[in-house]
ZALUM-11255 format. One record per residue (C-alpha): residue number from 0; residue in three letters; x, y, z. Coordinates in steps of 0.001 Angstrom, whole numbers, always signed. Each point is the difference from the previous one (the first is absolute). Example, Ala and Ser with C-alpha at 12.3 -4.5 7.8 and 13.67 -1.06 7.14 Angstrom:
! residues 2
<rec num="0" residuo="Ala" c1="+12300" c2="-4500" c3="+7800"/>
<rec num="1" residuo="Ser" c1="+1370" c2="+3440" c3="-660"/>
! end
This chain:
! residues 296
<rec num="0" residuo="Met" c1="+180600" c2="+234209" c3="+165500"/>
<rec num="1" residuo="Glu" c1="-1478" c2="-3469" c3="-126"/>
<rec num="2" residuo="Lys" c1="+1748" c2="-2555" c3="-2173"/>
<rec num="3" residuo="Met" c1="-1090" c2="-74" c3="-3643"/>
<rec num="4" residuo="Pro" c1="-2706" c2="-2704" c3="-334"/>
<rec num="5" residuo="Glu" c1="+568" c2="-3181" c3="-1943"/>
<rec num="6" residuo="Trp" c1="-2357" c2="+1023" c3="-2805"/>
<rec num="7" residuo="Phe" c1="+2671" c2="+2421" c3="-1223"/>
<rec num="8" residuo="Asn" c1="+2586" c2="-2713" c3="-585"/>
<rec num="9" residuo="Lys" c1="+818" c2="+335" c3="-3687"/>
<rec num="10" residuo="Pro" c1="+3056" c2="-858" c3="-2070"/>
<rec num="11" residuo="Ile" c1="+2397" c2="+2904" c3="-487"/>
<rec num="12" residuo="Pro" c1="+894" c2="+695" c3="-3647"/>
<rec num="13" residuo="Arg" c1="+3628" c2="-784" c3="-751"/>
<rec num="14" residuo="Ser" c1="+2207" c2="+2190" c3="-2140"/>
<rec num="15" residuo="Gly" c1="-301" c2="-1194" c3="-3580"/>
<rec num="16" residuo="Gln" c1="-3152" c2="-2010" c3="+684"/>
<rec num="17" residuo="Phe" c1="-1893" c2="+2127" c3="-2505"/>
<rec num="18" residuo="Arg" c1="+2883" c2="+536" c3="-2353"/>
<rec num="19" residuo="Glu" c1="-1995" c2="+756" c3="-3160"/>
<rec num="20" residuo="Ser" c1="-2138" c2="+2731" c3="+1517"/>
<rec num="21" residuo="Glu" c1="+2928" c2="+1415" c3="+1988"/>
<rec num="22" residuo="Val" c1="+2061" c2="+349" c3="-3164"/>
<rec num="23" residuo="Ile" c1="-2865" c2="+1634" c3="-1903"/>
<rec num="24" residuo="Leu" c1="-778" c2="+2502" c3="+2765"/>
<rec num="25" residuo="Ser" c1="+3668" c2="+829" c3="+488"/>
<rec num="26" residuo="Ser" c1="+659" c2="+493" c3="-3712"/>
<rec num="27" residuo="Leu" c1="-3005" c2="+2338" c3="-312"/>
<rec num="28" residuo="Lys" c1="+711" c2="+1756" c3="+3317"/>
<rec num="29" residuo="Leu" c1="-3508" c2="-691" c3="+1254"/>
<rec num="30" residuo="His" c1="-1197" c2="-425" c3="+3586"/>
<rec num="31" residuo="Thr" c1="-2684" c2="-2034" c3="+1737"/>
<rec num="32" residuo="Ile" c1="-1731" c2="+747" c3="+3272"/>
<rec num="33" residuo="Cys" c1="+573" c2="-3688" c3="+734"/>
<rec num="34" residuo="Asp" c1="+3694" c2="+779" c3="+529"/>
<rec num="35" residuo="Ser" c1="-169" c2="+3651" c3="+1057"/>
<rec num="36" residuo="Gly" c1="-2702" c2="-765" c3="+2559"/>
<rec num="37" residuo="Asn" c1="+1581" c2="-3265" c3="+1215"/>
<rec num="38" residuo="Cys" c1="-3232" c2="-1882" c3="-695"/>
<rec num="39" residuo="Pro" c1="-222" c2="-3439" c3="+1666"/>
<rec num="40" residuo="Asn" c1="-1802" c2="-1442" c3="-3033"/>
<rec num="41" residuo="Arg" c1="+2830" c2="+420" c3="-2495"/>
<rec num="42" residuo="Val" c1="+624" c2="-3726" c3="-228"/>
<rec num="43" residuo="Asp" c1="-3628" c2="-512" c3="-1082"/>
<rec num="44" residuo="Cys" c1="-257" c2="+2850" c3="-2491"/>
<rec num="45" residuo="Val" c1="+3122" c2="+11" c3="-2160"/>
<rec num="46" residuo="Pro" c1="-73" c2="+181" c3="-2949"/>
<rec num="47" residuo="His" c1="-3634" c2="+305" c3="-1115"/>
<rec num="48" residuo="Asp" c1="-1644" c2="+1722" c3="+2983"/>
<rec num="49" residuo="Met" c1="+2568" c2="+2703" c3="+703"/>
<rec num="50" residuo="Ala" c1="-1077" c2="+3552" c3="+869"/>
<rec num="51" residuo="Phe" c1="+2005" c2="+2447" c3="-2096"/>
<rec num="52" residuo="Leu" c1="+1050" c2="+3310" c3="+1499"/>
<rec num="53" residuo="Leu" c1="-233" c2="+3061" c3="-2242"/>
<rec num="54" residuo="Met" c1="+1884" c2="+3291" c3="+264"/>
<rec num="55" residuo="Gly" c1="+3104" c2="-1186" c3="+1763"/>
<rec num="56" residuo="Asn" c1="+775" c2="-1366" c3="+3421"/>
<rec num="57" residuo="His" c1="-82" c2="+3162" c3="+2128"/>
<rec num="58" residuo="Cys" c1="-3219" c2="+1273" c3="+1569"/>
<rec num="59" residuo="Thr" c1="-822" c2="+3580" c3="+965"/>
<rec num="60" residuo="Arg" c1="-1941" c2="-1173" c3="+3059"/>
<rec num="61" residuo="Ala" c1="+1161" c2="-1737" c3="+3148"/>
<rec num="62" residuo="Cys" c1="-2713" c2="-2401" c3="+1135"/>
<rec num="63" residuo="Thr" c1="+1221" c2="-1811" c3="+3091"/>
<rec num="64" residuo="Phe" c1="-1123" c2="-3442" c3="-1185"/>
<rec num="65" residuo="Cys" c1="+1958" c2="+63" c3="-3269"/>
<rec num="66" residuo="Ser" c1="+3586" c2="-928" c3="-874"/>
<rec num="67" residuo="Val" c1="+179" c2="+1845" c3="-3332"/>
<rec num="68" residuo="Asn" c1="+2732" c2="+2654" c3="-43"/>
<rec num="69" residuo="His" c1="-1193" c2="+3387" c3="+1242"/>
<rec num="70" residuo="His" c1="+2518" c2="+2252" c3="-1713"/>
<rec num="71" residuo="Asn" c1="+69" c2="+2463" c3="-2855"/>
<rec num="72" residuo="Pro" c1="-1610" c2="-1782" c3="-2970"/>
<rec num="73" residuo="Glu" c1="+1808" c2="-641" c3="-3245"/>
<rec num="74" residuo="Pro" c1="-1020" c2="+1674" c3="-3268"/>
<rec num="75" residuo="Leu" c1="-2651" c2="-1943" c3="-1881"/>
<rec num="76" residuo="Asp" c1="+1321" c2="-2479" c3="-2543"/>
<rec num="77" residuo="Pro" c1="-1836" c2="+909" c3="-3238"/>
<rec num="78" residuo="Asp" c1="+699" c2="-3490" c3="-1317"/>
<rec num="79" residuo="Glu" c1="-1548" c2="-1763" c3="+2997"/>
<rec num="80" residuo="Pro" c1="-3491" c2="-423" c3="-1546"/>
<rec num="81" residuo="Met" c1="+1461" c2="-1818" c3="-3000"/>
<rec num="82" residuo="Lys" c1="+2255" c2="-2022" c3="+2296"/>
<rec num="83" residuo="Met" c1="-3154" c2="-1261" c3="+1705"/>
<rec num="84" residuo="Val" c1="-1217" c2="-1143" c3="-3405"/>
<rec num="85" residuo="Glu" c1="+3298" c2="-1797" c3="-517"/>
<rec num="86" residuo="Val" c1="-155" c2="-1825" c3="+3330"/>
<rec num="87" residuo="Ala" c1="-3635" c2="-956" c3="-608"/>
<rec num="88" residuo="Lys" c1="+961" c2="-1564" c3="-3318"/>
<rec num="89" residuo="Arg" c1="+3132" c2="-1734" c3="+1264"/>
<rec num="90" residuo="Leu" c1="-1838" c2="-1531" c3="+2954"/>
<rec num="91" residuo="Ser" c1="-3125" c2="-761" c3="-2075"/>
<rec num="92" residuo="Leu" c1="-2223" c2="+1819" c3="+2467"/>
<rec num="93" residuo="Thr" c1="-3771" c2="-61" c3="-418"/>
<rec num="94" residuo="Tyr" c1="-597" c2="+2218" c3="+3039"/>
<rec num="95" residuo="Met" c1="+2242" c2="+2803" c3="+1213"/>
<rec num="96" residuo="Phe" c1="-171" c2="+1631" c3="+3420"/>
<rec num="97" residuo="Leu" c1="+1430" c2="+3524" c3="+57"/>
<rec num="98" residuo="Thr" c1="+559" c2="+2156" c3="+3038"/>
<rec num="99" residuo="Ser" c1="+2393" c2="+2838" c3="+773"/>
<rec num="100" residuo="Val" c1="+1755" c2="+2049" c3="+2579"/>
<rec num="101" residuo="Thr" c1="-1811" c2="+3226" c3="+893"/>
<rec num="102" residuo="Arg" c1="+1362" c2="+2890" c3="-2058"/>
<rec num="103" residuo="Asp" c1="-1270" c2="+3190" c3="+1622"/>
<rec num="104" residuo="Asp" c1="+2805" c2="+1811" c3="-1827"/>
<rec num="105" residuo="Leu" c1="-1712" c2="-459" c3="-3381"/>
<rec num="106" residuo="Pro" c1="-2782" c2="+2372" c3="-1134"/>
<rec num="107" residuo="Asp" c1="-2477" c2="-2841" c3="-561"/>
<rec num="108" residuo="Gly" c1="+1539" c2="-2421" c3="+2497"/>
<rec num="109" residuo="Gly" c1="+1064" c2="-2237" c3="-2874"/>
<rec num="110" residuo="Ala" c1="-3518" c2="-616" c3="-1318"/>
<rec num="111" residuo="Ser" c1="+1021" c2="+594" c3="-3622"/>
<rec num="112" residuo="His" c1="+2857" c2="-2492" c3="+438"/>
<rec num="113" residuo="Tyr" c1="-2509" c2="-2608" c3="+1181"/>
<rec num="114" residuo="Ala" c1="-2269" c2="+777" c3="-2947"/>
<rec num="115" residuo="Glu" c1="+2801" c2="-241" c3="-2550"/>
<rec num="116" residuo="Thr" c1="+1076" c2="-3357" c3="+1410"/>
<rec num="117" residuo="Ile" c1="-3524" c2="-1425" c3="-49"/>
<rec num="118" residuo="Asn" c1="-664" c2="+1268" c3="-3511"/>
<rec num="119" residuo="Leu" c1="+3239" c2="-1430" c3="-1382"/>
<rec num="120" residuo="Leu" c1="-712" c2="-3361" c3="+1622"/>
<rec num="121" residuo="His" c1="-3464" c2="-115" c3="-1557"/>
<rec num="122" residuo="Glu" c1="+1396" c2="+1008" c3="-3400"/>
<rec num="123" residuo="Asn" c1="+2886" c2="-2454" c3="-29"/>
<rec num="124" residuo="Val" c1="-1376" c2="-2925" c3="+2033"/>
<rec num="125" residuo="Pro" c1="-3685" c2="+73" c3="-981"/>
<rec num="126" residuo="Ser" c1="-1042" c2="-2992" c3="+2105"/>
<rec num="127" residuo="Ile" c1="+1449" c2="+1334" c3="+3264"/>
<rec num="128" residuo="Asn" c1="-2023" c2="+1291" c3="+2952"/>
<rec num="129" residuo="Val" c1="+1604" c2="+2792" c3="+2017"/>
<rec num="130" residuo="Glu" c1="-782" c2="+644" c3="+3655"/>
<rec num="131" residuo="Val" c1="+1343" c2="+3103" c3="+1739"/>
<rec num="132" residuo="Leu" c1="+495" c2="+847" c3="+3667"/>
<rec num="133" residuo="Ile" c1="+327" c2="+3768" c3="+94"/>
<rec num="134" residuo="Pro" c1="+973" c2="+2678" c3="+2544"/>
<rec num="135" residuo="Asp" c1="-2523" c2="+2711" c3="+918"/>
<rec num="136" residuo="Phe" c1="+1409" c2="+2626" c3="-2425"/>
<rec num="137" residuo="Lys" c1="-623" c2="+2541" c3="+2800"/>
<rec num="138" residuo="Gly" c1="-3692" c2="-292" c3="-791"/>
<rec num="139" residuo="Asp" c1="+400" c2="+1340" c3="-3552"/>
<rec num="140" residuo="Ile" c1="-3062" c2="-1319" c3="-1828"/>
<rec num="141" residuo="Asn" c1="+1457" c2="+910" c3="-3406"/>
<rec num="142" residuo="Ala" c1="+3021" c2="-2186" c3="+707"/>
<rec num="143" residuo="Leu" c1="-2330" c2="-2810" c3="+1034"/>
<rec num="144" residuo="Lys" c1="-1984" c2="+427" c3="-3215"/>
<rec num="145" residuo="Thr" c1="+3209" c2="-198" c3="-2025"/>
<rec num="146" residuo="Val" c1="+672" c2="-3492" c3="+1357"/>
<rec num="147" residuo="Ile" c1="-3607" c2="-1166" c3="-293"/>
<rec num="148" residuo="Asp" c1="-254" c2="+1152" c3="-3613"/>
<rec num="149" residuo="Ala" c1="+2778" c2="-2474" c3="-852"/>
<rec num="150" residuo="Ser" c1="-2441" c2="-2797" c3="+979"/>
<rec num="151" residuo="Pro" c1="+1697" c2="-2186" c3="+2613"/>
<rec num="152" residuo="Cys" c1="-2135" c2="-3042" c3="+817"/>
<rec num="153" residuo="Val" c1="+351" c2="+745" c3="+3731"/>
<rec num="154" residuo="Leu" c1="+894" c2="+3259" c3="+1699"/>
<rec num="155" residuo="Gly" c1="+1233" c2="-491" c3="+3546"/>
<rec num="156" residuo="His" c1="+769" c2="+2443" c3="+2769"/>
<rec num="157" residuo="Asn" c1="+735" c2="-1315" c3="+3468"/>
<rec num="158" residuo="Ile" c1="-1450" c2="+1599" c3="+3122"/>
<rec num="159" residuo="Glu" c1="+2700" c2="-1966" c3="+1919"/>
<rec num="160" residuo="Thr" c1="-1255" c2="+492" c3="+3578"/>
<rec num="161" residuo="Val" c1="-2790" c2="+1376" c3="+2183"/>
<rec num="162" residuo="Pro" c1="-478" c2="+3783" c3="+358"/>
<rec num="163" residuo="Arg" c1="+1360" c2="+191" c3="+3558"/>
<rec num="164" residuo="Leu" c1="+3408" c2="-1313" c3="-1109"/>
<rec num="165" residuo="Tyr" c1="+457" c2="+2226" c3="-3053"/>
<rec num="166" residuo="Arg" c1="+2129" c2="+2661" c3="+1660"/>
<rec num="167" residuo="Glu" c1="+2332" c2="-2710" c3="+1289"/>
<rec num="168" residuo="Met" c1="+95" c2="-2221" c3="-3088"/>
<rec num="169" residuo="Arg" c1="-647" c2="+2371" c3="-2924"/>
<rec num="170" residuo="Pro" c1="+934" c2="+3506" c3="+1204"/>
<rec num="171" residuo="Gln" c1="-89" c2="+1497" c3="-3507"/>
<rec num="172" residuo="Ala" c1="-3286" c2="-1606" c3="-1014"/>
<rec num="173" residuo="Ser" c1="-3659" c2="+545" c3="+854"/>
<rec num="174" residuo="Tyr" c1="-2610" c2="-2661" c3="+731"/>
<rec num="175" residuo="Leu" c1="-2829" c2="+2063" c3="-1491"/>
<rec num="176" residuo="Arg" c1="+2072" c2="+890" c3="-3063"/>
<rec num="177" residuo="Ser" c1="+734" c2="-3662" c3="-640"/>
<rec num="178" residuo="Leu" c1="-3703" c2="-836" c3="+274"/>
<rec num="179" residuo="Asp" c1="-646" c2="+2767" c3="-2519"/>
<rec num="180" residuo="Val" c1="+2411" c2="-1658" c3="-2445"/>
<rec num="181" residuo="Leu" c1="-2171" c2="-3129" c3="+40"/>
<rec num="182" residuo="Arg" c1="-3241" c2="+1984" c3="-100"/>
<rec num="183" residuo="Asn" c1="+1128" c2="+2225" c3="-2855"/>
<rec num="184" residuo="Ala" c1="+1320" c2="-2954" c3="-1981"/>
<rec num="185" residuo="Lys" c1="-3489" c2="-1485" c3="-37"/>
<rec num="186" residuo="Lys" c1="-1496" c2="+3339" c3="-1010"/>
<rec num="187" residuo="Leu" c1="+2419" c2="+245" c3="-2913"/>
<rec num="188" residuo="Asn" c1="-534" c2="-3575" c3="-1177"/>
<rec num="189" residuo="Gly" c1="-2711" c2="-2000" c3="+1701"/>
<rec num="190" residuo="Lys" c1="+786" c2="-3159" c3="-1977"/>
<rec num="191" residuo="Met" c1="+3658" c2="-208" c3="+1017"/>
<rec num="192" residuo="Leu" c1="+816" c2="-2178" c3="+3009"/>
<rec num="193" residuo="Thr" c1="+1472" c2="+1763" c3="+3017"/>
<rec num="194" residuo="Lys" c1="+2029" c2="-1642" c3="+2722"/>
<rec num="195" residuo="Ser" c1="+1351" c2="+909" c3="+3418"/>
<rec num="196" residuo="Gly" c1="+1519" c2="-1650" c3="+3037"/>
<rec num="197" residuo="Ile" c1="+1196" c2="+409" c3="+3556"/>
<rec num="198" residuo="Met" c1="+2697" c2="-1515" c3="+2199"/>
<rec num="199" residuo="Leu" c1="-805" c2="-1552" c3="+3373"/>
<rec num="200" residuo="Gly" c1="+2149" c2="-340" c3="+3093"/>
<rec num="201" residuo="Leu" c1="+840" c2="+3687" c3="+470"/>
<rec num="202" residuo="Gly" c1="-2093" c2="+551" c3="+3099"/>
<rec num="203" residuo="Glu" c1="-3414" c2="+388" c3="-1594"/>
<rec num="204" residuo="Thr" c1="-3159" c2="-1362" c3="+1672"/>
<rec num="205" residuo="Lys" c1="-2545" c2="-2310" c3="-1624"/>
<rec num="206" residuo="Glu" c1="-2585" c2="+2785" c3="+97"/>
<rec num="207" residuo="Glu" c1="+2398" c2="+2355" c3="-1792"/>
<rec num="208" residuo="Val" c1="+698" c2="-2604" c3="-2686"/>
<rec num="209" residuo="Ile" c1="-3699" c2="-561" c3="-676"/>
<rec num="210" residuo="Glu" c1="-692" c2="+3744" c3="-116"/>
<rec num="211" residuo="Thr" c1="+2871" c2="+469" c3="-2462"/>
<rec num="212" residuo="Met" c1="-1256" c2="-2864" c3="-2151"/>
<rec num="213" residuo="Gln" c1="-3439" c2="+1632" c3="-92"/>
<rec num="214" residuo="Asp" c1="+1510" c2="+3370" c3="-951"/>
<rec num="215" residuo="Ile" c1="+1839" c2="-1666" c3="-2885"/>
<rec num="216" residuo="Lys" c1="-3142" c2="-1821" c3="-1138"/>
<rec num="217" residuo="Asp" c1="-2003" c2="+3242" c3="+196"/>
<rec num="218" residuo="Ala" c1="+2611" c2="+1563" c3="-2308"/>
<rec num="219" residuo="Gly" c1="-1087" c2="-2479" c3="-2660"/>
<rec num="220" residuo="Cys" c1="+2949" c2="-2365" c3="+262"/>
<rec num="221" residuo="Asp" c1="-428" c2="-3404" c3="-1696"/>
<rec num="222" residuo="Met" c1="+2986" c2="-2000" c3="+1280"/>
<rec num="223" residuo="Phe" c1="+1476" c2="-2" c3="+3484"/>
<rec num="224" residuo="Thr" c1="+3064" c2="-1613" c3="+1595"/>
<rec num="225" residuo="Leu" c1="+1194" c2="-484" c3="+3564"/>
<rec num="226" residuo="Gly" c1="+3481" c2="-1220" c3="+960"/>
<rec num="227" residuo="Gln" c1="+2314" c2="-107" c3="+2996"/>
<rec num="228" residuo="Tyr" c1="+2503" c2="+2826" c3="+311"/>
<rec num="229" residuo="Leu" c1="+3561" c2="-1322" c3="+248"/>
<rec num="230" residuo="Gln" c1="+2901" c2="+2278" c3="+856"/>
<rec num="231" residuo="Pro" c1="+1931" c2="+250" c3="-3301"/>
<rec num="232" residuo="Glu" c1="+3244" c2="+1258" c3="+1538"/>
<rec num="233" residuo="Ala" c1="+1546" c2="+1169" c3="+3270"/>
<rec num="234" residuo="Gly" c1="-1288" c2="+3447" c3="+852"/>
<rec num="235" residuo="Ala" c1="-3396" c2="-479" c3="-1622"/>
<rec num="236" residuo="His" c1="-3094" c2="-21" c3="+2184"/>
<rec num="237" residuo="Asp" c1="-196" c2="-2938" c3="+2391"/>
<rec num="238" residuo="Val" c1="-2565" c2="-2756" c3="-332"/>
<rec num="239" residuo="Val" c1="-2410" c2="+525" c3="+2885"/>
<rec num="240" residuo="Arg" c1="-1806" c2="-3329" c3="-356"/>
<rec num="241" residuo="Tyr" c1="-178" c2="-3020" c3="-2258"/>
<rec num="242" residuo="Val" c1="-3606" c2="-430" c3="-1096"/>
<rec num="243" residuo="Thr" c1="-1088" c2="-3633" c3="-169"/>
<rec num="244" residuo="Pro" c1="-1168" c2="-1731" c3="-3190"/>
<rec num="245" residuo="Glu" c1="-3379" c2="-493" c3="+1692"/>
<rec num="246" residuo="Glu" c1="-387" c2="+3752" c3="+445"/>
<rec num="247" residuo="Phe" c1="+923" c2="+585" c3="-3628"/>
<rec num="248" residuo="Glu" c1="-2657" c2="-2511" c3="-1021"/>
<rec num="249" residuo="Glu" c1="-2557" c2="+1886" c3="+2078"/>
<rec num="250" residuo="Tyr" c1="+855" c2="+3230" c3="-1826"/>
<rec num="251" residuo="Leu" c1="-390" c2="-1879" c3="-3289"/>
<rec num="252" residuo="Tyr" c1="-3602" c2="-836" c3="+829"/>
<rec num="253" residuo="Ile" c1="-655" c2="+3513" c3="+1292"/>
<rec num="254" residuo="Gly" c1="+1275" c2="+1441" c3="-3281"/>
<rec num="255" residuo="Gln" c1="-2131" c2="-2363" c3="-2034"/>
<rec num="256" residuo="Asp" c1="-3077" c2="+941" c3="+2036"/>
<rec num="257" residuo="Met" c1="+770" c2="+3684" c3="-615"/>
<rec num="258" residuo="Gly" c1="-292" c2="-641" c3="-3720"/>
<rec num="259" residuo="Phe" c1="+3561" c2="+145" c3="-1322"/>
<rec num="260" residuo="His" c1="+161" c2="-1912" c3="-3287"/>
<rec num="261" residuo="Gly" c1="+3383" c2="-1436" c3="+996"/>
<rec num="262" residuo="Val" c1="+1598" c2="-400" c3="+3432"/>
<rec num="263" residuo="Ala" c1="+3382" c2="-1564" c3="+788"/>
<rec num="264" residuo="Ser" c1="+926" c2="-218" c3="+3676"/>
<rec num="265" residuo="Phe" c1="+2860" c2="-2042" c3="+1414"/>
<rec num="266" residuo="Pro" c1="+3309" c2="+811" c3="+1734"/>
<rec num="267" residuo="Leu" c1="+2220" c2="+70" c3="-3084"/>
<rec num="268" residuo="Met" c1="-2469" c2="+1763" c3="-2285"/>
<rec num="269" residuo="Arg" c1="+1434" c2="+3001" c3="-1812"/>
<rec num="270" residuo="Ser" c1="-1582" c2="+2302" c3="-2608"/>
<rec num="271" residuo="Ser" c1="+1887" c2="-1611" c3="-2859"/>
<rec num="272" residuo="Phe" c1="-68" c2="-3607" c3="+1228"/>
<rec num="273" residuo="Lys" c1="-1482" c2="-2269" c3="-2693"/>
<rec num="274" residuo="Ala" c1="-1610" c2="+3113" c3="-1457"/>
<rec num="275" residuo="Glu" c1="-966" c2="-1679" c3="-3274"/>
<rec num="276" residuo="Tyr" c1="-1810" c2="-2797" c3="+1819"/>
<rec num="277" residuo="Phe" c1="-1729" c2="+2448" c3="+2355"/>
<rec num="278" residuo="Tyr" c1="-1153" c2="+2070" c3="-2978"/>
<rec num="279" residuo="Ala" c1="-1360" c2="-3061" c3="-1806"/>
<rec num="280" residuo="Glu" c1="-1876" c2="-1212" c3="+3082"/>
<rec num="281" residuo="Thr" c1="-1468" c2="+3452" c3="+572"/>
<rec num="282" residuo="Met" c1="-1208" c2="+173" c3="-3592"/>
<rec num="283" residuo="Lys" c1="-1666" c2="-3404" c3="+465"/>
<rec num="284" residuo="Ser" c1="-1710" c2="+1280" c3="+3139"/>
<rec num="285" residuo="Ile" c1="-1294" c2="+3094" c3="-1805"/>
<rec num="286" residuo="Ser" c1="-1211" c2="-2088" c3="-2937"/>
<rec num="287" residuo="Ser" c1="-1788" c2="-2388" c3="+2344"/>
<rec num="288" residuo="Ser" c1="-1647" c2="+2883" c3="+1863"/>
<rec num="289" residuo="Asn" c1="-1152" c2="+1573" c3="-3262"/>
<rec num="290" residuo="Asn" c1="-1475" c2="-3286" c3="-1205"/>
<rec num="291" residuo="Gln" c1="-1868" c2="-462" c3="+3274"/>
<rec num="292" residuo="Ser" c1="-1383" c2="+3534" c3="-255"/>
<rec num="293" residuo="Lys" c1="-1327" c2="-696" c3="-3499"/>
<rec num="294" residuo="Thr" c1="-1943" c2="-3061" c3="+1230"/>
<rec num="295" residuo="Ile" c1="-1722" c2="+1876" c3="+2837"/>
! end
């Protein structure tokens, strides 16, 4: 492997650096994907841009790019939705990013748990926007509808990589099924923003990336992210190549030309990174496009 490029030099969070949020999360027994996924952006996101992890810290799938525990999942905490309300209040959040482990052991994949959490947040923190990054729910459209009916401002589902690498990277997932999640979300609620993203540096070609971007756009996706894959722990899939910032910028322009309302493409981009800002900028873009259409 080539040496990690200089554009990844970032300060490493020190123990106790984010004492307030650490104490709150510990006292409520809540998790974030920031910690569970060993995200390199933690120093930039705590406390107000954290990505909260629902339904425990043990996933029923074993994707080779992920560092989340792949063991028998814990029972759902029935108090977790209200705990999310508590952390939102204590941290004075105006935007909350929720994701989860995949829970194939649950009848609805945890969709009702998502919905309860979103609904309680809206009821108890009326000014908050809630974005969700969901698993595929095994393609269950009723589970998807359960989440959408709770009215998140953005519903995200990541494609993660190009079709050729799915068996290697996501052996328990399906490329076409994930596209269907995005497509069906738009069918269920055409006004809700949808979001997806892929990782680069896993051995994909430029042509494969562009074809995947087009597939995601054709599924009706509004917002799209590209970021560099970084090995989160020993034993996870190796980094095949470090994609340059210039290449990421090229994909940014390609995505804009395809018609995505929002595109974020740079090495350290992650689905949850500065999600509130990305949402606001996308809404501005949509508003501007609508105004231009009215004048034509």
